[in-house]
C-alpha positions in Angstrom: 216.2 110.3 123.4 219.1 109.9 121.9 220.3 106.6 119.2 223.4 106.0 119.0 224.9 103.8 115.5 228.0 102.3 115.7 229.9 101.1 112.4 226.2 99.7 111.7 226.4 97.7 108.6 223.4 95.4 107.1 223.3 92.5 104.8 221.4 89.8 103.2 223.0 87.0 102.0 226.3 88.2 100.3 225.1 91.4 99.1 226.2 94.6 101.5 223.3 97.1 101.7 225.0 99.6 103.5 228.0 99.4 105.7 230.0 101.4 108.6 227.6 103.6 109.3 227.9 106.3 112.7 226.1 108.6 113.5 224.1 110.3 116.2 220.2 110.5 116.8 219.3 113.2 118.7 215.7 114.3 120.5 213.9 117.6 118.7 215.8 117.7 115.8 214.3 115.7 112.5 216.5 113.7 110.7 215.4 112.5 106.8 217.2 109.3 105.7 218.0 109.3 101.8 218.5 107.7 98.7 217.1 106.4 95.7 214.3 103.0 95.9 216.2 99.8 97.0 218.7 101.8 97.9 218.4 100.4 101.5 216.5 104.0 103.2 213.7 101.6 105.1 216.3 99.2 105.9 218.5 101.6 108.3 215.2 102.6 109.8 213.9 99.0 110.3 217.0 98.8 112.2 217.1 101.7 114.3 213.7 101.2 115.4 214.9 97.8 116.6 212.9 96.0 114.9 215.8 94.2 112.1 219.3 93.4 113.6 222.4 94.7 111.5 225.7 92.2 110.4 227.8 94.1 112.2 228.3 97.5 113.9 226.2 98.5 117.1 223.3 100.5 118.3 222.5 102.2 121.4 219.6 103.9 122.8 219.0 106.4 125.7 216.1 107.1 127.3 216.1 111.1 128.5 215.5 112.5 131.7 214.5 116.3 131.2 215.5 119.0 133.1 214.4 117.8 136.5 216.6 116.5 139.2 216.8 113.2 137.7 218.9 114.9 134.6 222.0 114.5 136.5 222.4 111.1 136.9 222.7 111.7 132.5 220.2 109.4 130.1 219.5 105.5 131.2 219.2 103.3 128.1 217.0 101.4 126.8 217.2 97.5 126.2 216.5 96.9 122.4 213.3 94.6 123.7 212.1 97.7 125.1 212.4 100.6 122.5 208.9 99.4 121.1 207.6 101.8 124.0 209.3 104.4 122.7 208.2 104.8 119.3 205.8 105.4 116.8 205.8 104.3 113.6 203.7 105.5 109.5 205.0 103.0 107.0 203.7 101.1 103.7 204.2 98.0 104.5 202.4 98.1 108.3 198.5 97.7 108.3 196.1 98.2 109.6 193.2 96.4 110.8 190.0 96.8 108.0 187.7 94.7 109.9 187.2 97.3 112.1 185.6 101.0 111.7 187.7 103.9 112.1 186.7 104.9 115.7 187.4 101.6 116.5 190.4 101.1 115.3 192.0 104.5 117.3 190.3 103.5 120.8 192.1 99.8 119.7 196.1 101.1 119.4 195.3 103.2 122.1 195.3 101.0 124.7 199.2 100.1 123.6 200.2 103.9 122.7 198.5 106.5 124.8 197.5 110.1 123.0 199.5 112.5 123.3 198.7 115.2 126.1 195.1 117.4 125.5 193.6 114.9 122.1 191.6 112.6 122.1 190.0 109.8 119.6 186.9 112.0 118.3 190.3 114.9 118.1 192.1 113.0 115.8 189.5 111.6 113.5 188.1 115.3 112.6 192.0 116.4 112.1 192.2 114.0 109.8 189.3 114.5 107.7 187.8 111.4 108.2 184.8 112.6 110.3 182.6 111.7 108.0 182.7 108.0 108.1 182.3 107.0 111.9 180.9 103.2 110.4 182.5 102.4 108.1 185.2 100.1 108.0 188.5 100.2 107.0 188.6 98.3 104.6 186.5 100.5 102.4 188.6 103.4 102.6 190.6 104.6 100.1 194.7 104.4 99.7 194.8 107.9 100.7 192.4 107.5 103.4 194.3 104.3 104.7 197.2 106.6 104.5 196.0 109.3 107.0 194.8 106.7 109.4 198.3 105.1 109.3 199.8 109.2 110.3 197.8 109.4 112.9 198.5 106.7 114.9 202.1 107.6 114.5 201.8 111.3 115.2 199.6 111.5 117.8 201.3 108.8 119.9 202.6 110.0 122.5 206.5 108.8 122.2 209.3 110.4 122.0 210.7 108.8 118.5 208.4 108.9 115.8 209.8 107.3 112.6 208.2 107.9 109.5 209.0 105.8 106.2 207.9 106.9 102.5 204.6 109.3 104.4 203.2 110.3 101.5 202.7 107.5 99.4 199.5 107.9 98.0 198.0 111.2 99.7 197.4 114.1 96.9 198.1 117.4 97.7 195.5 118.2 100.3 197.3 115.3 102.4 200.5 116.3 101.4 199.3 119.4 103.7 197.8 117.8 106.7 201.1 115.7 106.9 203.3 118.9 106.9 200.5 120.6 109.3 201.0 117.3 112.0 204.3 117.8 111.9 204.5 120.6 112.5 201.9 121.0 115.2 202.9 117.5 117.3 206.6 117.1 116.5 208.4 119.1 117.0 209.9 118.4 120.9 210.3 115.2 119.1 213.2 112.9 118.3 211.1 112.3 114.1 213.3 110.3 111.4 211.9 110.3 108.2 213.1 107.8 104.8 212.1 109.4 101.8 213.1 110.4 98.1 210.7 112.5 98.4 212.2 116.1 99.1 208.2 117.0 100.1 208.0 114.5 102.7 211.0 116.0 104.7 212.1 119.6 103.3 211.3 120.3 107.5 214.2 118.2 108.4 217.3 119.9 109.7 219.8 117.3 108.7 220.1 115.0 106.0 221.7 111.3 106.0 222.3 110.1 102.7 222.7 106.0 101.9 224.7 106.3 99.5 227.5 107.6 101.2 227.4 104.0 103.5 227.7 101.7 100.1 230.4 99.2 100.6 231.9 98.2 97.2 232.0 94.2 96.3 230.8 91.4 98.4 233.7 90.9 100.9 
């Protein structure tokens, strides 16, 4: 998968969050979007994922055709209303269905996005260390446990694009280790974009995009 930003800008009312952002993201590479709180990291990530529309500029999504005969025709464009099928995301502002148990929630999610090959719902629960709570509603989970669930539904989804917004929110040291283990195992061939100001969340990223490089001066 390939995502191209061309002179992207976003403003709320008269205030520009960022402007003139041109960049290309390619599959098989991990990128970090960095900047202090309130700098526009999450906004840019949501534009990349197609859930926010830029105020100016354009972006395109392209599907890789692999190495077979179809690759000769080049990448195929992805329509904006179809981008969701190619991506998975974990973010603090996205909620899980707290009335469900963990097996129920993951099984429900799998009805929309299949899991990566060779992994079952039971495997996922074991890998994120929550196998002791099969009948407990998610509403009774701690904040760290809920974050593990959010990471699981994103990382284990079989999608070429993985978006992670402050992925280690509410995680302890063991949670950070789990996060890095899952990324190393299940994300190495995908396009991964991490929005964060914590180096421990994006230290595996090969390229860093600083939002401050695209700050507008003035409100014009």
